[in-house]
N, C-alpha and C positions, 0 to 999 in steps of 0.2 A: 780166565776170569778177567785178567787185566786187558785182553783182546776185545772182550765182549763189552767191557765197559767204554773202551775207546770208540768202538763202532757206535754204541748207543749215544754217546756224547756227540759223535760226528753227524748222526742221523738227526739228532735233536736240533744241532745246530743248523742244518740244512733247512729242516721244517721250520724253525724260528725265522730264518732269513727269508724263506718264501712267504711266511705269514705277513712278515713287516712290509715286505714288496707289495703283496695283495691288499693289505691295509691301507698302505699309502696310495695305491691306484684309486682304490674305493673312496677314500677320503678326498682325494683330489678330484675325482669324478662328481662327488657329492657337493663339493663346495662350487665346482663349476656349474652344476646343474642348480644349486641354490642361486647363485648370483644371476644365472640366466633366467630363472622364475621370479627373482627380485626385481628384475628391471621393469619400469613402468613408466607411463606418461599421465600427466594430469591436465585435462583439458576442461573447457567451461563452454556452455551452450546457452544461448539467450532466446527467449521467447518474450516478444513485446507486441501488445495488440492495443487497438483503441476500441472504446466502448462508450456508448451514449448513456449519461446518467438516467437512473430510472426512477429517482425521488429527487424533489427539490423542497428545500425549506425556504420560504419566504417571509421575512420579518417586515412588517409595515409600521413604522414608527412615526407618530406626529407629535407635535408640541404646540401648546397654546398658553398665553399669558393673561392675566387680569388681577386685579386688586380686590375683587369681590369674590369670595370663595364659592358662594352660590352660582354667580354667573359663569365662574370658571368651570364648575361640573357641568352646567348646562352645555356650554361649549363642547366639552369632551364627549358628551352624549351625542350632541349634535353631529360632531366630525366622525364619531364612530358609526353612526347610522348611515350617514353618507358613503363611508367606505365600504360598509357591509352591503349597501345597495349597489355599489359599483361593482363588487365581487360577484353578487348574485347575477346582475345583468350579464355579466361576462362568463356565466357557466361554472364558477366555483362553487362546489357544494358546501352546505353549512359544517357537514361532519369533517371537513378539511380545515376548518377555521377554528382557532382558539384566541379568545379575547384575554388579555391580561389586565390585571387592575391597574388603574392609572397611579403613576408615581407623582406626588405633588410636593414642591419644594417651596417652603416660605423663606423668603429672602431676608426677612427682618429677623428671623431666628438664627441666621448664619453671622457669627460673629466676625467672620473675616470679609463678608461682602460689602461692597460700596452702597451706603445708605441712599445714595441719590438715584434711586431707581424709580421708573415709571410704574412698573407693575410689580406688586408685591408677590404674587403666586406664579409658579411655573408648573404646568401639568405635562407629563409625558405618557403616551400609552403606545403599547406595542400590540398589534394583531398578527399573530402568526398563521401562515397557511402552510400546511403539509400535504403535499400531492404527489401522485405518481404520473401525473400528465404534465410531463416537463414543458413540453412544446407550447401548452395553453397558458402555462404560467409565465413563461418567457414572453409570450405575446402580450399578456396583460401587464407586465412590469413597465413596458415602455408606454402603455396607456393611462398609468396611474397618475402622471403629471396633469392630466385632464382636471383633476380635482383641486387643482392649485387655484383655479378661478373661483373655487367655493370659499376660499379663504383658509384652506388647511396648509400648515407649513410641516412639510415632510423632512425627516432626518435621513439622509441617505449615507452618510459617512461615519456613523458611529460604530463601535466594535459590534454591538448587537442588532445591526440593521443589514449586515452582510447575507446576501443570497447564497445558500449552501446548496451544491448539487453533490448527490451520493450515487455511488454504484453498489448496488446491494447483491449482486448475482456472481460474486467472485467463486463460490463453491461451484457454481454451474460451468465455469470456464476453467477451473484449476486443471482437471485430468488432461484436457487437450492441450493446454499451455506446458504442462509437464512433459507430456510425450513429445512435443515439439523441441523443447530445450534439451532433452536427453538425445533426441535424433541429432540434433545439430552438433552436440558435444561429440557423439560417436563419428560424425563425418569429419570433424576436426582431427580426432585420434587416428582415423583411417588414413587420413592425408600425412599425418605426421609419421605413421609406421612405413608408408609407402617411400617417403622421402628418406628415411633412415634405414631402409633395406630390412626392415622388420616386419614380423606378423602380429596382428592385434589379438590379444587373448581376453580373457574374461575380466569382468569388472572386479578390481580390488576393493575399492570403497567408493561409495557415492554421497554426496551431500546436496539437498535441495535448498536453494536460497529462500529467503522471505519474499513473499508477493509485496510488491509496492503499487499503491495507487496514487496517481496524481493528475493534476490539469495538463492537458495537451499544450496550453499556453495560457496566458493571463486573459487572452480576449475570447476564449472559447472554454470556460471552465465547466461546462456542461457536457464536455467530451473528456473522458478519462482515459489516461493511458495506464495499462496493467503491464506490470514487468516482473519477470522471475528469472534468475540464473541457476542453472544446475551445474555443480563441479563434480566430475566423475574421473577416477583414476583407472587406467586399464593397465593390464599385464602385457608385456612385450616379449617376443621371443624371436630368435633367428629364423 
């Protein structure tokens, strides 16, 4: 009985030893494979293109003065008709034009104004043009000064007189730009893998950046620069 017990214990000890060795081997192998699988590289791909604005907002603002309110309103109507006639002659449709009500200021009612003024009332009116014919509007903007000879005083430097150019076709160009940024990111990753003697694996994670639209420069606001950056992480292996 004693001999059988000793052999059993010996056998169990040998089995346990081999088991621990095997377990250690597999654990080491698993850790090695895990570390190898966990190696990755993060790269960025840029897609940047220029597009012409397809919508333009053109506010035309004029100002006139008078001490007689009735005469002031007549001037506002006269100048409004002159501007509308100018727009019609230059091919701008009525459905592209919106006329705002005039804003009239009574200087006498302003407690903080200088009372030594020549004209009591100041009237401002804005005529807005919304058009998809950007080239036509740009051409007419430069012609508007011809109405100065008619006695119209335009306001060009106010916050509400800035011409605004808009690009509305972002959804149409998004797929192609995302594809391009992803392709460029992969090219960078392939180069990195080659230089590090590694192989490029599958995508671990990817993040698409926000699309941004800006003017190409201050002199060409009608040309829009559209930009997107894709950030992609790839697995690496030996």
